[in-house]
C-alpha positions, 0 to 999 in steps of 0.5 A: 617336901619340895614340889616335883617338877616335870616336863609338860611335853615328855613328862621327864623329871627336872631339877629344881633350878632347871628352866626347861626340860633337859630331854626335849626342851619343853616347859616345866610344871609342877607334878602336883600342887596343894589343894585350895583350903579356905580355912588356911587363908591367913586373914591377918596378912594383907598380901598374897602371902595370905595364901601361903598354905597353898604356895609350895615355896617358903616365904623368905622375902616380900615387898608386900605384893598382892591384895590389890583393889578390885574397883567397879568402873566403866568405859563408854557406859560399859561396866566392868571390874578393874583389878588394879595390878599396877599398884603392886610394888614395882608397878605391874602384875609381874611382882606376884610371879617374881616373889614366888620365883625369887623365894624359890631361888633363895631357898637354893642359894642362888646369888646371880640370875639372868632374865630377858624382858621388854620392861616390867618383868625386868624391873620386877626381877631387878627390884626383888633380886637387889633387895634380896642380895641377888645380882640380876643381869637383865637383857633388854631390846636396845630399842625398848622403852627408855623409861622402863630401862631406866627403872630397871637400872634404878632398881639395881639391875645390870642392863644388857642391851641387845640390838635387833628384833625383840627375840634377839634379847631372848636368844642372848639371855638363853646363851647366858643361862648356860652358866647362870640361873635363868629367872625367867618369867616366861619359862619358870613354873614358879612365876605362874604359881604366884599369878594364881593368887590373883584369882583367889583375891578376886574370889574373896573380893567378889563375895566368894564368887567367880566373875562370869569372865576375865579379859586380859592382855596376853603375851606369854600368857602367865597371868591368864594361866594364873587365873585359869589355875587359880579358879580351877583350884577353887572349882575343885574345892567346891567353892565355885560352881563354874569357871569364868570364861577367859578372853585373851586380848592381843594387838593386831601387830602381834597376835599369835594366840588370836590367829591360832584361836581363829584357825582352831590350832592347838599351838600359836601361829608363827607371826612376824611382829610389827611395832605396837604401842602394847610393847608388853605383849610383843611375843612372837612365840609364847612359851606356854602358848599351847597351855594358854589356848587349852585354858581358853577353850576349856573355859569357853572363852576366846581371843580378840585383837585390837588396833593401836588406835583403839588401845590408845583411846582406851588408855586415855579414857581410863586416865579420865576415870582416874586409872593411869595405865600403860598401853598394854593394860588398856588392850582388853578395855579396847575390846570391851564393846566386843566382849559385851556383844559376846557376853551380854550386858549383865555379865560380870567382867574382870579386867586386870590393869597390869602396868602403871602408866606413870612409867610412860609419862615424859611431861 
């Protein structure tokens, strides 16, 4: 029985290929998801599909995404666990959500999609679509990173470059979505579905325990919601006795979640983003920002901002420890000293390193 989609705002039912509510325009979500059953884990499958019994989508295609290493490391003497999400097939955590989304679209016979992305999501959708015989048009900012645009094209995506601010590409893509299926990493609940698996992997890798906290870069917040929902399902199943505290980290130049957190607001604050080295989290209006803020508060977490200078310094220090990441991935590491002040020296902290730094090298 296929899962039922409903609007998170007005609770109206939605069709399988809808990307937002036809009644009020709100985000969609699953009415219900399977419970987590540790006995259903396929221990012989070394990918996120080891949790297939908990994923309401049929596996038709995979590039071996998931089951990334969890490495104990440190930064300036401060220890943390690095979840190496940049080792997914296209070099970012986005592959977890892309594979569940594309398998859902394949089940409904989709052969052409549009998506908007500054880089990693576009590359992921392009790769998974091309390899499964779906044509993907990827709307990108004309001012976007040349290396990431080249990667999208190399994976077989059709680049549609849009001039103007970051949001212009989204508006152009939404117009195209009136006649073509929208494979949106920001809007689709099937994208968040795949992100839940990262929490389950961390639980397994830490000896069937949850960390004290997870800190991660947040744009639209799909990965944070994946962690939140994944750990919530483990808690409901009685497999962990508490939820990890979730900390969203944003760049000073674009920090709608942090501003809302600081003001006590339930929805993200309006911001006019300035350029930042953390291009993967330049999001003026997070689609699921209300859900992200609720998840942070429910976990007794927080939201922190960091400067570009601190991000680049953290990126360089990570490289000296053999961890090559793009600037966006280094944002939560730049906040590690502040996190230790909040959590104490003995707390276990997991930081997903979300994007591969090899994409950024020019010489």
